Structures are given as structure tokens and as C-alpha cells.
C-alpha positions as CSV (number, residue, x, y, z in Angstrom):
1,X,91.6,97.5,92.0
2,X,93.9,94.2,92.0
3,X,89.9,91.8,92.6
4,X,87.1,93.3,91.6
5,X,85.2,90.2,90.9
6,X,82.9,91.1,88.5
7,X,82.9,91.6,84.7
8,X,84.1,95.2,83.1
9,X,84.2,96.9,79.7
10,X,87.1,99.2,80.5
11,X,89.4,99.6,83.3
12,X,91.2,103.0,83.6
13,X,93.6,105.1,85.9
14,X,91.2,107.6,87.5
15,X,91.7,110.5,90.3
16,X,89.9,111.5,92.8
17,X,89.2,114.5,94.4
18,X,88.0,115.5,98.4
19,X,88.7,111.9,99.4
20,X,91.9,110.1,100.3
21,X,92.9,106.5,100.5
22,X,93.5,105.2,104.1
23,X,93.6,102.0,106.3
24,X,91.1,103.1,107.9
25,X,88.9,100.4,108.7
26,X,89.5,97.9,111.4
27,X,88.3,94.7,109.6
28,X,86.3,92.4,111.7
29,X,85.0,89.6,108.4
30,X,87.3,89.6,105.6
31,X,91.0,90.6,107.0
32,X,90.2,89.9,110.9
33,X,87.8,89.3,113.5
34,X,85.9,91.4,116.5
35,X,88.4,89.6,118.9
36,X,91.4,90.5,116.5
37,X,90.6,93.2,113.7
38,X,92.8,93.5,110.8
39,X,92.8,96.8,108.9
40,X,91.1,97.2,105.7
41,X,91.5,100.7,103.1
42,X,88.3,103.0,102.5
43,X,88.2,106.6,101.2
44,X,88.6,108.7,103.5
45,X,87.6,112.7,103.6
46,X,90.0,114.4,102.5
47,X,92.8,114.9,99.8
48,X,92.9,112.6,97.1
49,X,93.0,109.6,95.7
50,X,94.5,108.1,92.5
51,X,93.3,104.4,91.6
52,X,91.5,102.5,89.1
53,X,87.4,103.1,87.5
54,X,85.6,100.1,86.1
55,X,83.0,100.8,83.5
56,X,80.4,97.8,83.9
57,X,78.4,96.9,80.7
58,X,74.2,98.3,81.3
59,X,73.4,94.7,81.1
60,X,75.3,94.1,84.3
61,X,75.2,97.1,86.0
62,X,72.4,96.3,89.0
63,X,74.2,92.3,89.2
64,X,77.3,94.2,90.3
65,X,76.1,96.9,92.4
66,X,74.3,93.9,93.8
67,X,77.5,92.1,94.3
68,X,79.4,95.1,95.6
69,X,77.0,95.7,98.5
70,X,77.0,92.2,99.5
71,X,80.7,92.5,99.5
72,X,82.2,96.0,100.9
73,X,78.7,96.2,103.3
74,X,79.0,93.2,105.2
75,X,78.7,95.1,108.2
76,X,77.9,98.7,106.8
77,X,81.3,100.4,107.4
78,X,81.0,101.8,103.8
79,X,78.5,104.7,103.3
80,X,77.4,104.1,98.9
81,X,78.3,107.5,96.9
82,X,78.6,108.4,93.5
83,X,81.8,111.0,92.8
84,X,83.4,112.4,90.1
85,X,86.4,111.2,89.1
86,X,88.7,112.3,86.4
87,X,90.3,109.7,84.2
88,X,93.7,109.1,83.0
89,X,92.7,110.3,79.4
90,X,90.7,113.5,80.6
91,X,86.8,111.9,81.1
92,X,85.2,113.2,83.9
93,X,82.3,110.4,84.8
94,X,80.2,109.8,88.0
95,X,82.0,106.9,90.0
96,X,80.3,104.1,92.1
97,X,82.5,104.3,95.5
98,X,82.6,103.6,98.9
99,X,83.1,106.1,101.6
100,X,84.8,104.8,105.3
101,X,81.2,106.2,107.7
102,X,83.8,108.1,110.2
103,X,80.6,107.5,112.6
104,X,80.5,103.6,112.1
105,X,82.5,101.9,115.4
106,X,84.6,99.8,113.0
107,X,85.9,103.5,111.4
108,X,89.6,103.9,113.3
109,X,90.7,106.8,111.2
110,X,94.9,107.6,111.4
111,X,96.5,105.3,113.2
112,X,100.4,105.4,113.5
113,X,102.5,103.4,111.9
114,X,103.7,101.0,114.2
115,X,100.1,100.5,114.9
116,X,99.3,99.8,111.4
117,X,102.0,97.1,111.5
118,X,100.8,95.9,114.7
119,X,97.0,95.1,113.7
120,X,98.5,94.0,109.7
121,X,100.9,91.2,110.9
122,X,98.6,88.8,112.6
123,X,94.9,89.6,111.4
124,X,93.2,86.8,109.5
125,X,89.8,86.8,108.1
126,X,87.4,85.0,105.2
127,X,89.1,86.5,103.1
128,X,92.6,85.6,103.8
129,X,95.6,86.7,106.4
130,X,95.6,91.2,106.6
131,X,99.3,90.8,105.1
132,X,98.7,89.5,101.7
133,X,95.7,91.9,101.4
134,X,98.1,95.2,101.9
135,X,101.3,93.8,100.1
136,X,98.5,92.9,96.8
137,X,97.0,96.4,97.2
138,X,100.8,98.1,97.4
139,X,101.9,95.3,94.8
140,X,98.9,96.3,92.4
141,X,99.7,100.1,93.0
142,X,102.9,100.1,92.3
143,X,101.8,98.3,88.6
144,X,99.9,101.0,88.3
145,X,102.5,104.0,88.8
146,X,100.6,105.0,91.9
147,X,103.1,106.0,95.1
148,X,101.4,105.2,98.4
149,X,103.6,106.1,100.8
150,X,101.9,104.4,104.1
151,X,101.9,100.7,102.1
152,X,105.0,101.1,101.0
153,X,106.7,101.0,104.5
154,X,104.2,98.7,105.2
155,X,105.6,96.3,102.5
156,X,109.0,96.8,103.1
157,X,108.3,95.6,106.9
158,X,105.9,92.6,106.0
159,X,108.4,91.2,103.2
């Protein structure tokens, strides 16, 4: 949400049902290593998720999807899906999303908060420190008016 990495024509707050945001993926590349994994967010089964949807120009679609696959599928921990989303203006759209693969070795599921903090606090990967990722995501959600209790708790512990 805070670092899309691609050109877009429109950005809207959006909601999806049947999936929720969770720190449920061991990060072995971007925010940790295989020896000292970090944690990254994934869309996991159940609940709902408020976030952001981006509209990409048709002529940029193929390049954007290729970029997202290179970035999000480094270890194939996500399943690429198309999921219905409701935009903040009431429109319903088909949105490309990446759902956590519960059968992948990097899927960790729901961890207790103290384990989340312990893992995030010292992890670093190719894209930077894990605390920076958690804080940037938390701060961006706050700017958008989207509450996330777990990320808020973690942000308080990390600052």
C-alpha cells in the first residue's frame, strides 16, 4: 500500500471479505533470512480486510503483473488470486491479490503478540529492517484511517 512500486491511475480505499491482513509469513528474503526470518503481511483466510486498491492503465497491466510476480513470488509463498473488492465509493471490482499459501513452509499462521515482537525486532532482509516495514505499514494505515490492533500494538513496542 505504501510502496506500490508501479504506476497507477487511481488509488482508492477498498474492502475485501473472506480474507484478513496478518503477519503470517516468515520472510526469508525481503525482511529476514532463512537463518533469522522476519515476518511480513499476507492475506489469510477468514474475516475481512480494509486496504487500498490501485487501478492500472491497460497498457501497463502486463508489466505491472510481471513486476508484482517478481516481487511477491520470490519464494512462491503467495497464491495469486482475483478477488472481489468494494471501493470506498461503492463500486465493486475484481482485484488482483496475493493470498498466503497455508501449505507453504513459510506460512506461520497466527503467532502470539510476544512472538511477533521478538521476531520482528531484530530481523533484516534485502529490503531492509523488519521493524521499518511494520512501522511504515502501521503509519500508512493510520493515515488512511484504517485501524489494525496488532500493528498498533507492535508499533508502540517498536518505537
